[in-house]
N, C-alpha and C positions, 0 to 999 in steps of 0.2 A: 076383549073388552078394551075400549079406549076411553081414557079420561083426558079431555082436551080443554085447557084454560078453565079449569073448574076447581072448586074447593070441596073436599069431602072430609068431614071430621066427625068425631064422636066424643061425647063426654065420658061415657063408660063403654067398655067393650070395643071390638075391633072396628076399623074403618071399612074393611072389606073381608068377606067370608068366602072361602073356597070349599065346596062340599066334597065329602070323601069320594075317592075314585075318579075325580074330575081331572082332565088335563086342560090347562087354561094358559092363555097369554094375556097379561095385562100391560098396557102401554099408558104411561103417565107422561104428558107432554104439555109444552107451550105455557109454562108458568103455573101449572096446577100445584095444588097443595093437598097432601094427605096428612092428617093429624089424628092421633087416637089418645083418649084420656088426657087431654090437655098437654100432649107431647110426651106423656110418660106411660101410655098404655100400649097395647099391641096393635100394630098397624094391620096385621093379617091373621085371620083364623084359617089356617090350612089344615084340613082334616087328614086323617091317615089315608095312605095310598093315593094321595092327590099329588099332581105334578104341576108346578107353576113356573112360568118364565115371566119374571117382572122387569120391564124395561122402563127406566125413568130418564126422560130427556128434558133438560132445562127446567126442572121443577123441584119441589121441596117436600121432604119427608120428615115428619116429627113424631117419633114413637119408636117401638121396638119391633124387631123381626125375630120371633121365637118360633122355631119350626118343631112340631111334635114328631115323635118317632113314627116312622112310616111315611112321612111327608117329604117331598123333595122340591126345593125351591132354588132357582138360578136367578141371580139378580145382576143386572147391568145398569150402571149409573153413568150418564153421559151428558155432554154439552152443558156443563156448568151446574149440574144438579148438586143440591146440598142435602145431606142426610144427617139428622141429629138423633142419636139413639144407640141402642145396643142391637147386636145380632147374635143369635144362638142357633147352631146347627144348620146354617145355610150351606148348601151344597157348593155352589160356584158363585163367586162374587168378582165382578170386574168393575174397576173405576178407571174411566177414561180421563184424558187431559182436562184440566179445569174443574174436575169434580172434587168435592170435599166431604169427608165423613167426620163429623164431630162425635167421637165415641164417648159415651156417657157411663160406661161400666164394663165389667168383664164381658168379653165377647169371644166367639169362635166361629170360624168358617173352615170348610174342608179344603177349598182351593181359592186363593186370592191372587188375581191378576191386576197388576197396576200398570196402566198405560198412561202414566203421567199423572195419575190421581194422587190425592193426599189424605192421610188419616191423622186426626189431631186429637190428643187427650186433654188439651188445655182446659176445656170447659167442664170437665167432670170433677166432682169433688173427690178428694183422696187419690189413690194410686191403683192402677188397674192393669190387666193383662189381656193382650190380644193373642189368642191361640189360632194357629193355622196348620192344616195338614201339609200344605206346600205353598210356596210363594214364588211368583215369577213376574217378569216385566221390570218396569223402572218407575219408581214413585218416592214419596217422602212420608215420614212419620214424625209428628210433633209430640215429644215426650216431656213430662214434668219431672222434676228432681228436687229432692230434699236430702242434703248431705248430712244434716244433723242426725238423722236416724237411718241413713243409707237406704232411702226409699226412692223408687224410680218406676215409671210406667214401663212395662216389659213386653217384649215381642218374643213369643214362643213358637217356633216353626218345628213341628215334630218330624217332618219329612225333609224333602229336598228344598233348598232355597237357591234360586238363580236370579240373575239381573243385577242392576245397580240401584241402590236405595240410599237416600239421604235422611239422616236423623237430625231433626231440629230440636236439640235438647235445651231446655230453658236455662239461660244464663242467670247468674246472681252475683251480687257484690258481697253477699254474706259468706263468711269464712266457715269451712267445715270445723265443727267444734272439737272433733276427736282425731284430727289428721285426715289423711286421704288413703283409704284402701281401694284397691281395684274393684270397680262396681260393674257387674254384669248387666247389660241392657238388651242383648239379643242372644237367643239360643237357637241353633239350627240343628237338624238331623243330618246335615251334609249338604253337598252342592257347592257351586262356585260363586255364590252371591258375594257381592262387594258392598259393604256398608261404609259410609263416611258421615261425618258430622258437618252441619251447615257452618260455613266459615272456618272449617278445618280444625277448630278448637272449641272447647267449652269453658267459659269463664266462671270460675268459682272462687270468689274472693280475690285475693291478691295475685292468683295465678291462673293460667289457662291449661287445660288438660286435653290430652289427645285420646283417640279411639284406637284400640289395639285388638287384633285378631289373635285369639288363643285356641288353637284347634278349630272346632266348628262354632265357637262362641266369640262374642264381642264384648269388650270391657272398656270402660273409662279408666285410664291409668295415669299416674303421676310420673312415669319413667322419664318423659322428656317435657316436663312442664315448662312453661314460659311465663314471664311476667305479663299480667293481663293488660289489655288496653286501658282499663280504668285506673290501674296502678300507674301506668305511664303518664296518664293525663294529670293525676294529682301531683306526681313527681315534677312534671313540667311547670305547673302553677307555682309550687313552692320554690322551684329553681330559677324562675324567671325574674323575680324581683331585683336581684343585683344587675342583671343585664339591662332591665328597664331603667334602673337608676343611673348606670354608667352611660347608657345611650342618651339620656337627658343631659348629663354633665358635659358631653362633648362640645355642646355649643357654648358652654360658659367659659371654657378655657380660651376659645377663640375670642369671645367677647372681651375678656380681660386683657388679652394682647392688644386689642384695639385701644382700650382705655389707656394702657401704659404708653402707647405710642403718641397719643394725642394730648394727654394730661388734661383733658376737658371732660366734664360731666356731660350726660346726655340721656336720651331715651332710645330704646332699641327693641327690635323684634326679630326672631329667627324662627324659620320653619325647617324641620328636619325629618329625615327618615333613616332607618337602619335595618339591616338583616343580620341576624345571628343564627349560627348552627351550633347547637349545644349537645355534647355527648354526656357529660357528667361522669362521675367516678364509676357508677354501675352500668354505664353504657346505655341509659334510658334517654335517648336523644329526642330533640324536637327542633323545629325551626321557628324563629320569631321574626315577625315583620312589625317594625315600629314606625309610627309616624306621630308627629306632634309639633308643638310650638312653645317657644319661651319668649317672654317679654320682661322688660325691666327698666329701671331708671336709676341713675347714680349721680353723685356730686363730689367734688373735691372738698377735702378737709385740710386745713392748714397744719403743717408739721415743720419742725426745724430743719429736717434734712430730707430732701426729695419731695415726691408727690404722693399723696394718699387719696384714693377715691373709695367710697363705699356706696353700696347700692341695695336695692330690694328687687327680687325677681319672682315670677310666678309662671305657671304653665300647665300643660296638659299633654299627655301622650296616650296613645292606644296601641297595644301590642296584640297581634293575632298569632296564636301559637298553633302550629300544625304538626301532626304526627303521622306515623304509619298507620294504615287501616282506617284512615278517615276520622280519627278523633281530633278534637280541636279545643282551644280555650281562648279566653280573652282577658286581658289586664287593662283596665282603665286607671290611669295614674294622674292624680291631681297634686300639685306641689307648690310650695312657697319656700322662700329662703332669703338669705342675705349674703352678700359677698363683698370682698374688699381687695384692693391691690395697692401695693406700695413699691416705688422704685426711686433709688437715690441717683445722684449725679454721676456715680461710677458705673451705672448700669445694673447694679444688683436689684433684685426685686423679690417680693413675696406676694403670693396670691392665696386667698382663702375663701372657701364656700361652705355654708352650712345650709342644708336643705332638708325639709320635712315633706314626706309623701303620704298620701292616702291611696292604697291600692284596692280596687274592686275587681275581684277575681271570679271568673265563671269557667266551669268545665262542661264540655258537651262531648260525651263519650259515645263512640259507636262500638258496641260490644261485638264479640266474635259471631253471635247469631244475628247481627244487624239490628238489634234492638237498641234503644237509646237510654242513656243515663245522664242525669244532670246534677250539678251542685254549684254552690257559690259561697263566697265568704268575703269579708272586708278586713283589712289589717293596715298597719302603719309602718313606716320605715323612716329612720333618721340617719343621715349620713353627713360626712364632712370631708373636705379635701384641702390639702395644704401643699403648695408648690413653691419652690425657691430656685432661682437660677440667675444668670447674668446675661445681659444683652451686651454683646461685644461688637463694635464697629470695625469692619475689615477695610472697607473703602468708604468713599462718600455715600454710596447707596446700598452697600452690601453689609448685612449683619448676620452673626450667628448667635444662637441663644441656647447654651446648654442648660438643662434643667433636671431637677429631681422632684418627685411628687409622691406623696402617700395619701390614699383614700381609704376611708372605712365607712361601712354602712351596716346597720343592724335593723333587720325586719322582724316585726312582731310575729311570734309563733301563733299557730292557730289549729283548732281541731274542727273538722267539718266532715259531712257525710254526703255521699251521692244518694239519689233516690233509688239506687239498686241495693242499698244497705252497706255498701263499702265505706269503711271509716278510715280517715287519715289524720295524723297528728304530726305537727312540726313544732318542736319547742322554740326555735328561733332560726333565722337564716342570717349568717354573717359573711362579710367580705372584708378582707384587708389586702389592698392592692398597692404595691410599690412599683415605681416606674422611674427610669432614667432615660434621657433622650436629648436630642438636639434639633433645633429649627434653624434653617438657613432662609433668609428673607432678602429680597431686593426691593428697596423702598425708594419710590420717587413721588413726585407731586400728585400724579393721577392714578398710577397703577402699581400695586405692591403684591407680587406673587411670592409664595413660600413653598418649601417642602419640609417635611418633618419625619424623623425616625425615632423610635423609642423601643425599649425592652421593658416588659412588665412582668412581675411575679405576683401571682395570687398566693397568699399565705394561709388563708383560712381553710381549716380541715373539718371533717366530721360534721357537716350540716345534715344530721340524720333525720330521716322521715320514717314514721311507722305507718304501715298500711295493714290494717286488721291484725296488728301485733307483729308483723314482719318488718324488720329493720332494713332500710336502704340508705346508702351513702349519697348525699346530694350536693357535695362540694365541687368546686371548679379549681381546685389546687393545681398550679402548674405555671409554666412560663409561656409568654406570648411575645410576639414581634409586632410592631405597629408601623405603618406607613401613612403618611398624609400629605395632602397638597391643597392649596387654596390661593385665593387672591382677594384684594380689596380694591374697589374701584371708586374714586372720589369724583362725585358729580358736581360738588361745589365745596367751599370751605367748611360747610356744616353737614353735608349729606354724603354718606357713603354707602355703597352696596358691598356685600361679602358673599363668598361662596367657598365651601370646604368639602373635600372628599377624603374618606378614611378607609383603610383596609387593616385588618388584624387577623393573625392566625396563631394558634398555640395549642397546648395540651387541653383537649376536651372542649375547645370552643374556637369558632372561626366567625369573623365579621367579613363576609365577602364584599360588602359595601356599606358605607355610611355617608350621607350627604346632608348638607344644610345650606340654606341661603338666608340672607338677612339684610336688614337696613338699620343704619344708625344715624341719629340726628344729634349733633353736638350743639350744646347750649353755648351762647356767646358769653 
């Protein structure tokens, strides 16, 4: 019997009946559909002593295959066929490449051969078991998991199991409520079958767990658990605010050096980019690519000794965070602030900056099973920087400028969740950075190059983050060395172009490069 490009369905009763004692071959092909009882009834009525070979090629089956005692049914699904339903007492089942079985309840087959086919429990309500007399070939199984009550869809192979098979176990951001005990997902009666999990790990809350063979059985265990990609992602977001803030500040120090040199107010704009590689105290690293712009205006104020200029600034930066295994994040930073610089006739100077930021944070997590999880939040940061130093003239055109600087930033704590149910909480993020250094500058009428060296120390500790109740240390405490170079090009008495390059390396953080270019117009 051949069913070609046809629809056969029943509201009640089986779609096809095979009489007792018959031997038959049924071929369903070319996009045909068999449906029984609105997809919940029996597809076949195979009477006792009947033998049926069912071959389904590029077609769809909706219903159940329950074979009575004495009946013998062999099923081969091929060429993209999709079967939705249960199977009971099928003799031989073969699923070729591209074939999918959406299993809807407890099922059993005597022999299962997977030639690249897949079996998925995801659409079924509750948790179910697939029992097999033997398993061979290569294929995949999609299993659901609920760690709160230690429930999982289960594969039970009573006899020999051979081949290589992948378990796609549903990942979740929810934390197991009662800890994690080894959970059996596969039983075999023997054989050399190898099982692995998709993505090598199963994410369950803050950690990822591995699959381990114990005798002839396979268990999810926490023996070598790792921090999950979702945990790494929220850690990166909480940890990125100080590097965002300091990346924006790098342009302001250069700007105030220009102001001190000229003594004139003006308007300015700078475009900048930075790359940071951050490890953090718990080794949960990420890379940050930042780009943005700052602009401002300043004017001189009369003082009895020296020159004082004050100004207003604003700007925007975008930071893209990348991590291992494909997770990413984005921080959009909008900021406003005020700054001032004073220098007297002996070359002593003081610079100050006060800056307020709004951070818009988004996480895009690629979990171990390649599913996606997302989350976002908004918070604010307030920071200030104070620098003091002295400009010392060595020759007519050569200057050195030793300086000391202290910067502090506090970023509002926040609680947020990913849509995978992972929950993260950060009371607040702090940074207190001290720095000493020296700048050497050659200044003439048209071109003024400089180089800078500095040593910085981050003093803030214990920027803790809680992920599903697990605590991680998020600070960047440690010492860093900084190098910089740049130049200013005067196009006229009022117009200057500027370019700067920076490098920094230290404990837990590296800045392979930072660059900015800008323009300044001095008011007459």
